[in-house]
C-alpha positions in Angstrom: 119.1 92.4 82.8 116.2 92.6 85.2 113.6 92.2 82.5 115.2 89.1 81.1 115.6 87.1 84.3 113.3 84.0 83.7 110.9 83.1 86.6 109.0 80.3 84.9 105.8 79.7 83.0 103.5 79.8 86.0 104.8 83.2 87.0 104.4 84.3 83.4 100.7 83.5 83.6 100.4 85.2 87.0 102.2 88.3 85.7 100.0 88.4 82.5 96.8 88.1 84.6 98.1 90.9 86.9 98.9 93.1 83.9 95.4 92.7 82.4 93.8 93.7 85.7 96.4 96.6 86.2 95.7 98.1 82.8 92.0 97.9 83.4 92.4 99.6 86.7 94.7 102.2 85.1 92.0 102.9 82.6 89.5 103.4 85.4 92.0 105.3 87.7 90.0 107.6 90.0 86.7 106.6 88.3 84.5 106.6 91.3 85.5 110.1 92.5 85.3 111.3 88.9 81.7 110.0 88.6 80.8 111.5 91.9 82.0 114.9 90.8 80.8 114.9 87.2 77.5 112.9 87.5 76.3 113.3 91.0 77.8 116.8 91.5 79.4 115.8 94.8 81.4 118.3 96.9 84.8 117.8 98.6 83.3 116.2 101.7 81.2 113.7 99.7 84.1 112.8 97.5 86.4 112.3 100.5 83.7 110.2 102.2 83.5 108.0 99.1 87.3 107.5 99.1 87.3 106.8 102.9 84.3 104.6 103.6 85.2 102.0 101.0 88.6 101.3 102.4 87.4 101.5 106.0 84.5 99.1 105.7 86.3 96.9 103.3 89.1 96.5 105.8 86.6 95.5 108.5 85.1 92.9 106.1 88.6 91.6 105.4 89.3 90.8 109.1 87.4 87.4 109.0 88.6 86.8 105.5 92.3 86.6 106.5 92.2 83.1 108.2 89.8 81.9 105.5 92.3 82.8 102.8 95.2 81.2 104.8 93.7 77.7 104.6 92.4 77.7 101.1 94.0 77.3 97.7 95.4 80.7 97.0 94.9 80.7 93.3 91.2 79.9 93.7 90.8 82.7 96.2 92.4 85.1 93.7 90.0 83.9 91.0 87.0 84.3 93.4 88.0 87.9 94.3 88.5 88.8 90.6 85.0 87.5 89.8 83.6 89.4 92.8 85.1 92.7 91.6 83.9 92.1 88.1 80.3 91.5 89.3 80.3 94.5 91.6 81.8 97.0 89.2 79.6 95.8 86.3 76.5 97.1 88.2 77.6 100.7 87.8 77.2 101.1 84.0 73.9 99.2 84.2 72.6 101.5 86.9 73.8 104.5 85.0 72.0 103.4 81.8 68.7 103.1 83.7 69.1 106.3 85.6 69.5 104.5 89.0 73.0 105.4 89.9 73.4 107.1 93.3 75.9 108.0 95.9 75.0 105.0 98.1 75.5 102.6 95.2 79.0 104.0 94.7 79.8 103.6 98.4 78.7 99.9 98.3 80.8 99.1 95.3 83.8 100.9 96.9 83.4 98.6 100.0 83.1 95.4 97.9 86.1 96.3 95.8 88.2 97.2 98.8 87.5 94.0 100.6 88.1 91.9 97.5 91.4 93.7 96.8 92.7 93.0 100.3 91.8 89.3 100.1 93.3 89.1 96.6 96.5 90.7 97.7 96.9 88.4 100.7 96.3 85.3 98.6 98.5 86.6 95.8 101.5 87.3 98.1 101.3 83.8 99.6 101.0 82.3 96.1 103.9 84.3 94.8 106.1 83.1 97.7 105.4 79.5 96.8 105.9 80.2 93.1 109.4 81.8 92.9 112.7 81.3 94.8 113.4 83.6 97.7 116.2 85.4 95.9 113.8 86.1 93.0 111.1 87.9 95.1 112.6 91.3 94.5 112.7 90.7 90.7 109.1 89.5 90.8 107.9 92.5 92.8 109.8 94.9 90.6 108.0 93.4 87.5 104.6 93.9 89.1 105.6 97.4 90.1 106.8 98.2 86.6 103.5 96.9 85.2 101.5 98.8 87.6 103.0 102.2 86.8 103.0 101.6 83.1 99.3 100.8 83.3 98.7 104.0 85.2 100.8 105.9 82.6 98.7 104.6 79.7 95.3 104.2 81.3 94.2 107.6 82.6 94.8 109.6 79.3 92.9 106.9 77.4 90.3 106.8 80.2 89.9 110.6 80.0 89.5 110.4 76.2 87.0 107.5 76.5 84.9 109.5 79.1 84.8 112.4 76.7 83.6 110.3 73.8 81.4 107.6 75.5 80.4 109.0 78.9 81.6 108.9 82.5 81.1 105.2 83.3 82.9 103.6 80.3 86.1 103.2 82.2 84.4 101.4 85.0 83.0 98.9 82.5 86.5 98.4 81.1 87.9 97.9 84.6 85.2 95.3 85.4 86.0 93.4 82.3 89.7 93.4 83.1 89.0 91.5 86.4 87.1 88.9 84.4 90.0 88.4 82.0 92.4 88.2 85.0 90.3 85.4 86.5 90.5 83.5 83.2 94.2 84.0 83.0 94.6 82.6 86.5 92.7 79.5 85.6 95.2 78.8 82.9 98.0 78.2 85.4 96.5 74.9 86.5 98.8 74.4 89.4 98.3 71.0 91.1 100.5 72.1 94.0 98.2 75.0 95.0 96.2 73.0 97.6 94.4 74.2 100.7 96.5 74.2 103.9 95.5 71.3 106.2 96.9 73.0 109.3 93.6 74.5 110.7 90.2 73.2 111.0 88.3 76.3 111.9 89.6 79.0 109.6 86.9 81.7 110.0 87.8 83.5 113.2 89.0 87.0 113.8 92.0 85.8 115.9 93.7 84.9 112.6 94.4 88.4 111.5 95.7 89.3 115.0 98.5 86.8 114.4 99.5 88.9 111.5 99.6 92.1 113.6 101.6 90.3 116.3 104.1 89.2 113.7 104.5 92.8 112.3 104.5 94.6 115.6 106.8 92.1 117.3 109.7 92.9 114.9 111.2 96.4 115.3 112.2 97.0 111.7 109.0 95.5 110.2 107.0 97.6 112.8 108.8 100.8 111.8 108.3 100.1 108.1 104.6 99.3 108.7 103.8 102.5 110.7 105.7 104.6 108.2 103.9 103.0 105.2 100.5 103.5 106.8 101.0 107.2 107.3 102.7 107.9 103.9 100.1 105.9 102.0 97.2 107.5 103.9 98.5 111.0 103.2 99.2 110.4 99.5 95.7 108.9 99.0 94.1 111.6 101.1 95.5 114.2 98.6 93.8 112.5 95.6 90.2 113.6 96.2 91.3 117.0 97.3 93.4 117.5 94.1 90.5 116.1 92.0 88.1 118.8 93.4 90.8 121.5 93.1 91.7 120.7 89.5 88.3 119.8 88.1 86.1 122.3 89.9 88.3 125.0 91.4 90.8 125.5 88.5 88.6 124.2 85.7 90.9 121.5 84.3 89.1 119.3 81.7 89.1 115.5 82.5 91.7 114.7 79.9 94.2 117.1 81.5 93.4 115.7 85.0 94.2 112.2 83.6 97.4 113.4 81.9 98.6 115.1 85.1 98.7 111.7 86.8 99.5 109.5 83.8 102.7 111.1 82.3 104.6 111.0 85.6 103.9 107.3 85.9 106.5 106.6 83.3 108.9 107.4 86.2 107.5 104.2 87.8 109.2 102.2 85.1 112.5 103.8 86.0 112.3 103.3 89.7 111.1 99.7 89.6 113.8 98.7 87.1 116.5 100.3 89.4 115.3 98.6 92.6 117.6 95.5 92.4 120.6 97.5 91.3 120.2 100.1 94.1 119.8 97.4 96.7 122.8 95.5 95.4 124.9 98.6 95.6 123.7 100.4 98.7 121.8 97.9 100.7 118.3 97.9 101.9 118.8 100.1 104.9 119.8 103.0 102.6 116.8 102.4 100.4 114.4 102.4 103.3 115.9 105.5 104.9 116.8 107.6 101.8 114.2 106.6 99.2 111.6 106.2 102.0 112.2 109.9 102.8 112.2 111.1 99.2 108.9 109.5 98.4 107.1 111.6 101.0 108.7 115.1 101.1 107.4 116.2 97.7 103.7 116.0 98.5 103.6 119.6 99.8 104.2 120.8 96.2 100.6 119.9 95.3 99.4 122.9 97.4 101.2 125.2 94.9 99.1 124.3 91.8 97.9 127.2 89.8 95.6 127.4 86.7 96.8 126.7 83.2 99.9 125.1 81.8 102.0 126.1 84.8 99.7 124.3 87.2 99.6 121.2 85.0 103.4 121.1 84.9 103.6 121.6 88.7 101.4 118.6 89.3 103.3 116.5 86.8 106.7 117.4 88.4 105.6 116.6 91.9 103.9 113.4 90.9 107.0 112.3 88.9 109.3 112.8 92.0 106.9 110.9 94.2 106.4 108.0 91.8 110.1 107.4 90.9 110.8 107.0 94.6 107.7 105.0 95.4 108.3 102.6 92.5 111.9 102.0 93.8 110.9 101.7 97.4 107.7 99.5 97.1 109.2 96.3 95.6 112.1 96.4 98.1 109.6 96.7 101.0 107.3 94.0 99.6 110.2 91.5 99.1 111.6 92.2 102.6 108.1 91.7 104.1 107.7 88.3 102.4 111.3 87.2 103.1 110.7 87.9 106.9 107.3 86.3 107.2 106.9 82.5 107.9 104.9 80.8 105.1 102.1 79.8 107.5 101.6 83.5 108.4 101.9 85.2 105.0 98.2 85.6 104.2 97.4 86.8 107.7 100.4 89.2 107.8 99.6 90.7 104.3 95.9 91.1 105.3 96.9 92.8 108.6 99.2 95.1 106.6 96.5 95.9 104.1 93.9 96.5 106.8 96.1 98.9 108.6 97.0 100.7 105.4 93.3 101.0 104.3 92.3 102.2 107.7 94.9 104.9 107.6 93.7 105.9 104.2 90.1 106.0 105.3 90.8 108.1 108.5 93.2 110.5 106.8 91.0 110.9 103.7 87.9 111.6 105.8 89.8 114.1 108.0 91.3 115.8 105.0 87.8 116.0 103.4 86.3 117.6 106.5 89.2 120.1 106.6 88.7 120.9 102.9 85.0 121.6 103.5 86.0 124.2 106.1 89.1 125.7 104.6 89.1 124.7 101.0 91.0 122.0 99.1 94.2 124.0 98.7 94.6 124.6 102.5 93.8 121.0 103.2 96.5 119.9 100.7 99.0 122.2 102.5 98.2 120.5 105.8 98.6 117.0 104.2 101.9 118.0 102.7 103.3 119.3 106.0 102.3 116.1 107.8 104.1 114.1 105.1 107.3 115.9 105.9 107.2 114.3 109.4 106.9 110.7 108.1 110.6 110.0 107.7 110.9 110.1 111.6 109.1 106.7 111.6 111.6 104.9 109.3 114.1 102.5 110.9 117.2 104.5 111.8 119.8 101.8 112.1 120.4 98.1 111.6 119.2 95.7 114.3 121.5 92.8 113.7 121.7 89.9 116.1 124.9 88.0 116.5 123.3 84.7 115.6 122.8 83.8 111.9 119.6 84.0 110.1 118.4 87.1 111.9 115.0 88.1 110.5 115.6 91.7 111.4 118.9 92.1 109.4 117.8 94.5 106.7 121.3 94.8 105.3 121.3 91.5 103.4 122.6 92.4 99.9 121.2 90.9 96.8 123.2 89.9 93.7 123.6 92.5 91.0 120.8 92.9 88.5 121.0 90.3 85.8 123.4 88.0 87.7 
């Protein structure tokens, strides 16, 4: 079975550290927009700005970080980024306790967390590639994906209950602590092979991340997947603050129902991630990219149909369940393909370039959706976001681009062994 395939002790520590951080983030899911709405009484435009500025400025900060990450010990970079997130997020409950919490403070924390997340992801991808065999990358990513969705399933309801009992910033404190525990878990790996790369003497220069974009854009399949993923991710994330305002303010949903509307469907993430290897083995990656890549986007329009009461809550849960099952199946397949088709010396720069593009798309689309919501209302803005999502399958790769020579990096029809083999 997928869950029983051994990947080694070092991967076990890496997975455990990721799980701690993921569950902390699940507990604090949507915490900053929630604080903005409930504590600072922010409107749709302000909430969207909060969700947009952090990823945008964080992505800019990550540009010089890419080559810096490339030439340093990846596990140490991950520990440093975990500690940076812990220190930044810990300031929010302190500021709230002393009555000093403000909108600018939330913006700054959002920026720091976004930049640290990009650097952590780049280092983590490179470290994972050195830690497991190439044919185990899909298994490893599926485990991370399963952990991520289970954390979101458990975290938001508990977070909503905790907010009701202890106040609006308690989940941020828990999220901060989870990054500290993650850093401690990473130190336990003690990997003597995780040494800085000696290949470059001047790592801190913006040209480094351009190498990542050249690699992505120079390969037709990878380019198509990149552009599609940017647009789909941007539209899905742009819908989050709009839906928060619509549910919490427009329709009067209590925070625990808001958390439940996102948490319960996340159980579907366990289904999709566990099916990923079997589906690829049976149908091949082109089918996953085309069919599942389409299905993860077309459901978003359903969020515009939300109504008050139990029917509205069920509507959100059904739409989110459909999106999440397909996302959780698609994402590990995409992540494994991306690592398999990126040379080792370009992994950190490629993953950083990928994350920067994705965060920039999230920032731009979230800001535009927020401005639209300020003029037309959140429901109309959700309708526009959903209609745009229906066009995203046009960007998916339409056919195999196989070369006659062996080892073609653009052959997306490589089939993996069946799950558990």
